[in-house]
C-alpha positions in Angstrom: -33.6 24.6 -11.5 -30.7 26.4 -10.5 -29.3 23.9 -7.8 -29.7 21.2 -11.0 -27.5 23.0 -12.9 -24.8 23.8 -10.5 -25.3 20.1 -9.2 -24.6 19.2 -13.4 -22.0 21.1 -13.7 -20.1 20.3 -10.5 -20.8 17.1 -11.7 -19.5 17.6 -15.3 -16.3 19.4 -14.4 -15.1 18.3 -11.4 -16.3 14.7 -10.8 -15.8 13.3 -14.2 -12.4 15.7 -14.8 -11.0 13.6 -11.6 -12.1 10.7 -13.0 -10.8 10.8 -16.4 -8.1 12.5 -14.7 -7.4 9.3 -12.9 -8.0 7.4 -15.6 -5.2 8.6 -18.0 -2.6 8.6 -15.1 -2.8 5.1 -14.6 -3.1 4.5 -18.4 -0.1 6.6 -18.4 1.9 4.6 -15.3 0.9 1.5 -17.8 2.8 2.2 -20.6 6.2 3.1 -18.9 5.7 -0.4 -17.2 4.9 -1.9 -20.3 8.9 -1.4 -21.1 9.6 -2.9 -17.7 8.2 -6.3 -18.7 10.9 -8.9 -18.9 8.1 -11.2 -20.6 8.7 -14.4 -18.5 6.8 -15.2 -15.2 10.3 -16.3 -13.1 12.1 -13.5 -13.8 9.0 -10.8 -13.0 8.8 -13.0 -10.1 12.2 -12.6 -9.3 12.5 -9.3 -9.5 9.4 -8.9 -7.3 10.8 -10.7 -4.4 13.9 -8.9 -4.7 12.3 -5.6 -4.7 10.4 -6.6 -1.7 13.0 -7.7 -0.2 14.9 -5.2 -0.2 12.1 -2.2 0.6 11.4 -4.4 4.1 15.1 -4.8 4.5 15.2 -0.8 3.9 11.9 -0.4 6.4 13.9 -2.3 8.8 17.0 -0.8 9.4 14.8 2.5 8.8 12.5 2.0 11.8 15.5 0.5 14.0 17.2 3.9 13.5 14.4 6.2 14.5 14.0 4.1 17.3 16.8 4.2 19.5 
């Protein structure tokens, strides 16, 4: 009985708390990102492409600088 109570307490407090905390974090990020939406798919794709290109260029510059 004691081990069942401990397992139940662990599940309710630790596991459920972590899952609920992660879900709330993702909801919060979604709420913040909602304001960044531009409303048109072409603009969103262009912005995503520009960000991806900038990240790739930054990665290549960083890796070349540290490879020497």
